[in-house]
One Martini backbone bead per residue (centre of mass of N, CA, C, O) as a GRO file, in nm:
protein
  205
    1MET     BB    1  -0.149  -0.516   0.895
    2LYS     BB    2  -0.197  -0.748   0.655
    3ARG     BB    3  -0.155  -1.105   0.704
    4CYS     BB    4   0.003  -1.367   0.518
    5VAL     BB    5   0.031  -1.720   0.554
    6ILE     BB    6   0.263  -1.961   0.416
    7PHE     BB    7   0.261  -2.306   0.369
    8ALA     BB    8   0.496  -2.500   0.278
    9ALA     BB    9   0.642  -2.821   0.233
   10LEU     BB   10   0.800  -2.789   0.483
   11PRO     BB   11   0.868  -2.813   0.788
   12VAL     BB   12   0.727  -2.663   1.092
   13SER     BB   13   0.787  -2.485   1.369
   14ALA     BB   14   0.643  -2.393   1.671
   15ALA     BB   15   0.851  -2.151   1.723
   16LEU     BB   16   0.686  -1.975   1.481
   17HIS     BB   17   0.402  -1.872   1.592
   18GLU     BB   18   0.420  -1.555   1.568
   19TRP     BB   19   0.357  -1.552   1.257
   20TRP     BB   20   0.043  -1.685   1.296
   21ASP     BB   21  -0.120  -1.574   1.539
   22ASN     BB   22  -0.184  -1.278   1.365
   23ALA     BB   23  -0.315  -1.380   1.124
   24ASP     BB   24  -0.555  -1.324   0.858
   25TYR     BB   25  -0.421  -1.556   0.671
   26VAL     BB   26  -0.415  -1.905   0.544
   27ILE     BB   27  -0.188  -2.088   0.339
   28ALA     BB   28  -0.170  -2.409   0.178
   29ALA     BB   29   0.103  -2.549   0.006
   30ASP     BB   30   0.046  -2.841  -0.046
   31ALA     BB   31   0.224  -2.995   0.206
   32GLY     BB   32   0.153  -2.761   0.411
   33TYR     BB   33  -0.104  -2.889   0.541
   34GLU     BB   34   0.048  -3.082   0.734
   35SER     BB   35   0.179  -2.870   0.914
   36ALA     BB   36  -0.071  -2.713   0.996
   37ARG     BB   37  -0.219  -2.952   1.123
   38ALA     BB   38   0.005  -3.033   1.333
   39LEU     BB   39  -0.023  -2.726   1.466
   40GLY     BB   40  -0.331  -2.623   1.458
   41VAL     BB   41  -0.378  -2.467   1.189
   42LYS     BB   42  -0.591  -2.263   1.036
   43THR     BB   43  -0.720  -2.276   0.712
   44ASP     BB   44  -0.837  -2.088   0.420
   45LEU     BB   45  -0.632  -2.225   0.204
   46LEU     BB   46  -0.593  -2.477  -0.051
   47LEU     BB   47  -0.301  -2.565  -0.255
   48GLY     BB   48  -0.219  -2.776  -0.544
   49ASP     BB   49  -0.082  -3.076  -0.703
   50TYR     BB   50   0.013  -3.314  -0.518
   51ASP     BB   51   0.319  -3.445  -0.584
   52SER     BB   52   0.431  -3.443  -0.252
   53ALA     BB   53   0.131  -3.519  -0.159
   54PRO     BB   54  -0.148  -3.591  -0.034
   55ALA     BB   55  -0.456  -3.517  -0.091
   56PRO     BB   56  -0.691  -3.350   0.030
   57GLU     BB   57  -0.991  -3.289   0.115
   58LEU     BB   58  -1.225  -3.172  -0.083
   59ASP     BB   59  -1.322  -2.823  -0.101
   60ALA     BB   60  -1.392  -2.485  -0.106
   61ARG     BB   61  -1.070  -2.438  -0.009
   62THR     BB   62  -0.980  -2.589  -0.278
   63VAL     BB   63  -0.697  -2.587  -0.510
   64ARG     BB   64  -0.637  -2.751  -0.809
   65LEU     BB   65  -0.336  -2.810  -0.966
   66PRO     BB   66  -0.130  -2.844  -1.209
   67ALA     BB   67   0.174  -2.996  -1.261
   68GLU     BB   68   0.188  -2.830  -1.532
   69LYS     BB   69   0.363  -2.523  -1.470
   70ASP     BB   70   0.504  -2.214  -1.400
   71ASP     BB   71   0.422  -2.225  -1.118
   72THR     BB   72   0.459  -2.256  -0.811
   73ASP     BB   73   0.277  -2.314  -0.540
   74THR     BB   74   0.388  -2.070  -0.380
   75TYR     BB   75   0.354  -1.856  -0.599
   76TYR     BB   76   0.052  -1.888  -0.623
   77ALA     BB   77  -0.009  -1.809  -0.332
   78VAL     BB   78   0.104  -1.524  -0.357
   79ARG     BB   79  -0.091  -1.428  -0.578
   80LYS     BB   80  -0.339  -1.463  -0.402
   81ALA     BB   81  -0.257  -1.261  -0.183
   82LEU     BB   82  -0.252  -1.017  -0.376
   83GLU     BB   83  -0.543  -1.040  -0.477
   84ILE     BB   84  -0.665  -0.986  -0.187
   85GLY     BB   85  -0.454  -0.755  -0.035
   86PHE     BB   86  -0.191  -0.800   0.103
   87GLU     BB   87   0.093  -0.643   0.285
   88GLU     BB   88   0.183  -0.933   0.407
   89VAL     BB   89   0.423  -1.206   0.348
   90VAL     BB   90   0.463  -1.541   0.481
   91ILE     BB   91   0.714  -1.794   0.450
   92LEU     BB   92   0.681  -2.131   0.535
   93GLY     BB   93   0.868  -2.401   0.444
   94GLY     BB   94   1.108  -2.261   0.222
   95ILE     BB   95   1.372  -2.386   0.364
   96GLY     BB   96   1.533  -2.618   0.203
   97GLY     BB   97   1.603  -2.895   0.068
   98ARG     BB   98   1.556  -2.803  -0.228
   99PHE     BB   99   1.736  -2.553  -0.370
  100ASP     BB  100   1.548  -2.462  -0.602
  101HIS     BB  101   1.313  -2.385  -0.410
  102THR     BB  102   1.460  -2.173  -0.249
  103MET     BB  103   1.525  -1.994  -0.491
  104ALA     BB  104   1.231  -1.946  -0.573
  105ASN     BB  105   1.160  -1.801  -0.300
  106LEU     BB  106   1.354  -1.567  -0.335
  107GLN     BB  107   1.220  -1.461  -0.597
  108THR     BB  108   0.944  -1.416  -0.465
  109LEU     BB  109   1.036  -1.183  -0.286
  110PHE     BB  110   1.100  -0.994  -0.519
  111TYR     BB  111   0.812  -0.983  -0.627
  112LEU     BB  112   0.688  -0.857  -0.376
  113ALA     BB  113   0.854  -0.597  -0.371
  114GLN     BB  114   0.762  -0.504  -0.660
  115SER     BB  115   0.448  -0.508  -0.540
  116GLY     BB  116   0.455  -0.363  -0.245
  117VAL     BB  117   0.535  -0.615  -0.056
  118LYS     BB  118   0.593  -0.771   0.231
  119GLY     BB  119   0.854  -1.020   0.258
  120PHE     BB  120   0.893  -1.355   0.409
  121LEU     BB  121   1.157  -1.592   0.489
  122VAL     BB  122   1.114  -1.870   0.724
  123ASP     BB  123   1.296  -2.011   0.997
  124GLU     BB  124   1.467  -2.101   1.281
  125THR     BB  125   1.751  -1.939   1.158
  126THR     BB  126   1.589  -1.765   0.928
  127GLU     BB  127   1.557  -1.426   0.780
  128VAL     BB  128   1.397  -1.303   0.481
  129THR     BB  129   1.438  -1.010   0.272
  130VAL     BB  130   1.342  -0.733   0.059
  131LEU     BB  131   1.509  -0.442  -0.061
  132LEU     BB  132   1.461  -0.116  -0.144
  133PRO     BB  133   1.527   0.185  -0.197
  134GLY     BB  134   1.661   0.330   0.108
  135THR     BB  135   1.575   0.361   0.460
  136TYR     BB  136   1.680   0.151   0.742
  137GLU     BB  137   1.570   0.028   1.066
  138PHE     BB  138   1.721  -0.180   1.336
  139ALA     BB  139   1.698  -0.363   1.593
  140LYS     BB  140   1.864  -0.531   1.806
  141ARG     BB  141   2.011  -0.860   1.782
  142GLU     BB  142   2.075  -1.151   1.929
  143ASP     BB  143   2.269  -1.382   1.788
  144VAL     BB  144   2.311  -1.227   1.496
  145TYR     BB  145   2.335  -1.226   1.162
  146VAL     BB  146   2.412  -0.984   0.900
  147SER     BB  147   2.299  -1.009   0.561
  148LEU     BB  148   2.406  -0.893   0.227
  149PHE     BB  149   2.249  -0.914  -0.104
  150THR     BB  150   2.226  -0.889  -0.418
  151ALA     BB  151   1.941  -0.910  -0.654
  152GLU     BB  152   2.152  -0.820  -0.863
  153LYS     BB  153   2.425  -0.722  -1.016
  154GLU     BB  154   2.380  -0.442  -0.852
  155THR     BB  155   2.435  -0.228  -0.555
  156GLY     BB  156   2.402   0.116  -0.474
  157GLY     BB  157   2.485   0.323  -0.207
  158VAL     BB  158   2.594   0.166   0.046
  159THR     BB  159   2.493   0.208   0.395
  160LEU     BB  160   2.642   0.133   0.720
  161ARG     BB  161   2.510   0.126   1.060
  162GLY     BB  162   2.565  -0.042   1.368
  163LEU     BB  163   2.796  -0.220   1.256
  164LYS     BB  164   3.093  -0.383   1.246
  165TYR     BB  165   3.069  -0.341   0.915
  166PRO     BB  166   3.097  -0.069   0.755
  167LEU     BB  167   2.947   0.153   0.508
  168THR     BB  168   3.019   0.383   0.218
  169ASP     BB  169   2.897   0.408  -0.078
  170ALA     BB  170   2.858   0.119  -0.184
  171THR     BB  171   2.917  -0.176  -0.392
  172LEU     BB  172   2.718  -0.454  -0.470
  173THR     BB  173   2.785  -0.772  -0.596
  174ASN     BB  174   2.733  -1.100  -0.754
  175ALA     BB  175   3.076  -1.169  -0.714
  176PHE     BB  176   3.080  -1.050  -0.397
  177PRO     BB  177   3.030  -1.145  -0.045
  178VAL     BB  178   3.070  -0.881   0.160
  179GLY     BB  179   2.775  -0.901   0.329
  180VAL     BB  180   2.864  -1.122   0.519
  181SER     BB  181   2.851  -1.153   0.857
  182ASN     BB  182   2.729  -0.943   1.034
  183GLU     BB  183   2.703  -0.709   1.326
  184PHE     BB  184   2.589  -0.590   1.609
  185VAL     BB  185   2.685  -0.277   1.809
  186ASP     BB  186   2.414  -0.144   1.829
  187GLU     BB  187   2.079  -0.080   1.904
  188LYS     BB  188   2.101   0.033   1.604
  189ALA     BB  189   2.044  -0.010   1.256
  190MET     BB  190   2.162   0.109   0.929
  191ILE     BB  191   2.010   0.104   0.597
  192SER     BB  192   2.135   0.226   0.278
  193PHE     BB  193   2.018   0.294  -0.067
  194LYS     BB  194   1.994   0.388  -0.430
  195LYS     BB  195   2.046   0.106  -0.594
  196GLY     BB  196   1.841  -0.157  -0.637
  197SER     BB  197   1.878  -0.465  -0.438
  198LEU     BB  198   1.812  -0.656  -0.124
  199TYR     BB  199   1.918  -0.913   0.073
  200LEU     BB  200   1.794  -0.973   0.398
  201MET     BB  201   1.972  -1.143   0.671
  202PHE     BB  202   1.882  -1.338   0.956
  203CYS     BB  203   2.128  -1.526   1.142
  204HIS     BB  204   2.188  -1.760   1.353
  205MET     BB  205   2.468  -1.857   1.551
   0.00000   0.00000   0.00000
């Protein structure tokens, strides 16, 4: 599976190196180039309006974006990844800081899922992805909370197995966070649902 890693504007920990060690392509969005450079990560493309960081030295790998635009720099980077044809996109440095930018990155994950691409938003304590209707199995992770939130008004037919708080054919709504802070109890967990979409979050305890 071809993976594109996008460095967004916030600092990125070296502890996340497994996400970029085997990446096929790396994009630095705006101030993300500073994190990539500090970590010694070679970038294939730099882009941004550079309103939050000094612009890098311009070369053939750099796309300068206008400050006034509909896309965030990270969203534009994601669209470039889809244009190139990557099957998996990982956004680093996109959680924290201004909450509106974190929210924009969560919506970007939804866009990736709707485009048929696996998307992940990751920092040192949290891993987020979006699931569409189907059945999914996950190996047990130690010292991790498993949280599920609907990405729409509601998500129906939700069944959970292998977790401390199981569900059977339940409906999750955007007005009641019943899916927060679940835990693995078996070596493997199963999540299935029939309608809607879900944010799946693994959060370190």
